[in-house]
N, C-alpha and C positions, 0 to 999 in steps of 0.2 A: 600497485599502491593499494587498490582495492582488496585484493587478494591477502594481503598482509594484513589489513584492517578486518577483514572477515575472521581469519585465524585468531588474531587476537580478542575478538568479540566472543568467538565461539569458545575459545579456552577459557575464558573468564565465566561464561555461562555453565559450562560443562562442570567445572570446578566447584560451581556454586552448588549446582543441582544433581549432580551424578550419583550420588546417595541416595536420594530419592527417587530420581528418575529409574534408576535400576530396579528397585523392588517393584515398580509400576509400569505396566504396558499400556496404559492409558484405557481408557473406557468409551471413549466416544467411537461414532460409527467412520469408517473411511472417508476421508476428504472434508470432514466436517470441521476441522480448522482452517480450510480453505488454504490459500498460498500466502505467499509475503509481498506485500504493495510496495511501490517504490519509495515510500514513505516510512518503510519499517513493520507497521501493524498488519495484523491479520487481515486477507481480505482477497481482493484481486488484484490484478496489474496496478491498476491506478485509481481505486476507490475501496477506501476501508470498507469492512464489513461488520455486523454486528457479533459475527462470532470472535471467538479468541485462539490464540497461535496452539499449534500442537495438540494433543490428543489427551491431555491431562483431565482427569474426572475431579470431582468435587473434594476428594481426598489425597490429590495428587498435584506435584508440580513438573511441568514439561517445559522445554525449550526449542527452538528452532533457529538456524542460522542460513543465510541465502545470499545469493549473487544474482544481481539482475543488469541486463543491459537493454538499454532502448537506442536503437539507431534508425534516424532519419537522414532526409537528404543532406542536412546541413550542419547537424548536431549529432553528439552521442552521450548519453548519460548512463554511468556507471554507478551501480549501488551495492553496497555491502552493509546486510543487515541482520540484525538478531532479536531475539525476544525471548522474555520467561512468562510463561503462563503460571500462576497460582492459584490453584484449586477451581479452574475453569470459573474465578469471581472478577481476577485482576491480571491484566496484561501490561508489563513494561517492556518496551521496545527501544530500539536504538537503530540508526540509519545514517550512514556515510554518504553523500551524493558527490560525483565528480563528473561535472557537465562540460565536455569539450566543444568548444567552439571551431568546428571543423574547418569550416568556410571562413570564418572572421579572423580565427586566431586566437589562441588563449585557452583558460578553461577557468570556470567557476565552482566553488567549493561550497558545500552546506551539510551541517550536522543537525539530527533530527532526534529529540529525545520524546517517546509517546508514552502514554497511560490510558488504557482504557477498562471500563469497570462494565461487568453485565449487571445488569438493573433488575431485568426480569424476563421470565420466560426460559424458553429453549428451541433451540433450532429445528429441532425434529419433532419433540413431543409436546404435545398440547395443541390447542387451538389458536392460540395467539402467537406471534412471532415474538423471537427474543430480540430484547431492546438492551443496547448498550450506549454508554456515553463517552467520550474520549477527548483527550487535548494532544496535541502535537506541538512542542516547542522548538522553533527552528533559529539556527543561529549562523548567517552566510558568513563565510571564512575570507571572501573576497569581494569586500564592498566597493571598492573603487569605481569598477565599472557599472553597478548599479546607481549607485550615487551620482554618477555623472548623467546616467539618463533619466534622473528625475526621483528615483526612489528616494522615502524618507528615511527608513531606520534599517538596521543590518540584522534585525531579529524580530520576530513575530511569534504569535501562539495562535494555532487554529483550535476551534472548539467545535466538536459534531456530534451528533446523534445519530445511530444507526438502528435500522429494524431489518431482521432478516428472517427468512422462513424457508424451511425444505417441506415438499410433497413427495413423499416415498412412492406414491402410486398415481404420480399426476397426468396429464395430458400425454395420450398414447401409450399408457403404462410405463412411463419414463419418470424418474427421479428429476424433480426440478427444485431449483433454488433461487431466490430473489431477493435481493437487498436494496433497501433505501437509505440513503445518508444525506443527512443536513448539515452544511457545515459554514461556519462563520469565519472568515479569513479576510485578511489583507496582504495575502501574498502574492507576488509578481511571479508567474510562472515557477509555482510552488516555493518560491522565496529565494530561487535562485538569482533572480534579478531584484534583491531586496523586498521591501515591504511597504506599502502605501504608495502614493505618488501625487502628481498634479490634479489629476482627475478625480479621484475619490480616495476612502480609505477602505473602512471595514464594509463588508457585506455578506448577507446568505446567500449560498448556493447550492443547487441539488446535484446529487450524484446517484446513479443506479446499476443494477446488475442484473442480469438473468442469465441462468445456466441450463443446460439441460444433460443429464447424464446418459450416453448412448449405451453404454454397460456400468458394471461396478467400478470400471477404473478409467474410464475416459468421459470427459465433460466438454461441451463445447458452449459458448455464451458471448454476450455483447455488454459493453461497458459504455457509460456515458458520464461525462462530468463537466458541469460549469464552469467557467473560469472568469475570473473579474479581470477587468480592463482597467487598471490603474494609472497607466503612464500613456502620454498622449503622443510619445515618440513611436509607439508601435503598439497596435491591437493586441489582445490577447483571445486567442478563439477557444471554444469548446473542444475538450478532447473526447475521443471515441476509439474502441478498440474492438475486434473481433477474435476470441482465443480458444484454444484449445489446452485441455489440462489433462494430465497423465499422472494418476496416482496409485502405482504399482503395488504401494504397500504403506504403512504406517510411518516408514523412516523418510521415505523421497516423495517429492512433487516436483514436476516439471511442467513450465509454463510456457506455452510460446503464442504468439498474437501479432497480426497485423495492425497496426495503429494510424490514426489521422490524428495529427495535433495542431493542424490549422497553421496559423501562422505564428513563428517565434521570435522576436528581436527583429521585425521588420522583413524576415523571409518567409513567404507565403508557402503554403502547400508543404507541409513536412509530413510526409508519409514514409513509413518502413515498418521495422519488425521490432518486437519486444521478446526475451527469453530469458527466464528467471528457472533458477533450481534451487530447490531448498530440503533441507534437511531437517527432520524431526527427532527429538531425543526424548 
């Protein structure tokens, strides 16, 4: 089902942008578009970055399509995502999430539509970081279970601001990239367990990523994401990962990670792996 969704989304994007993209090879440096996060926007695996997807420059349109999997002890998350970058100023993204409750039984589904705008600066050039603002509107497609455990709503919108900066000759004469995101959200486990609850509603959360490039094509890094805990039936822990990214060319990106997602739906110590494959056009 995920692969069919990805093919459909990618086909729509390519039909809309192929004429423009074919005439342009992209002007940004390799890997500056980042990867595709599990919510569809450009960034790391679990954190949206201030960067915009693909390699489109200020006179170009670019697109991405990606498949991602997160597998931990008792759950599995599958994501099909795509995005379009207009002139390196505006990113529009879509993600379809399917959350397999391997131990409990059943599955949860969610659609996410995102918009991100670059407000100021450039990731590489200049003294100041690139600053972007974004929204992610999330719609839970399987609300019966979230509603039963105390979630208030079947949809919600996250608002975030991200700042990112790359240093081409940083510590150890390596290229380093850092990103800080501040998010306002009421989503429970990304929204897969609905929105809001009996504990609290909206709150501000911090998210961050740091990565170093071993060479032009390989990067290693860490991510951290604060999570709200709105439902009294089960706490929600912060997420962490240690990742490796491979960017062989401007058309392909592969990211693998070890993930620590803490407690999910009352099941503790959810550790496992993350794998994402992204194509850029």
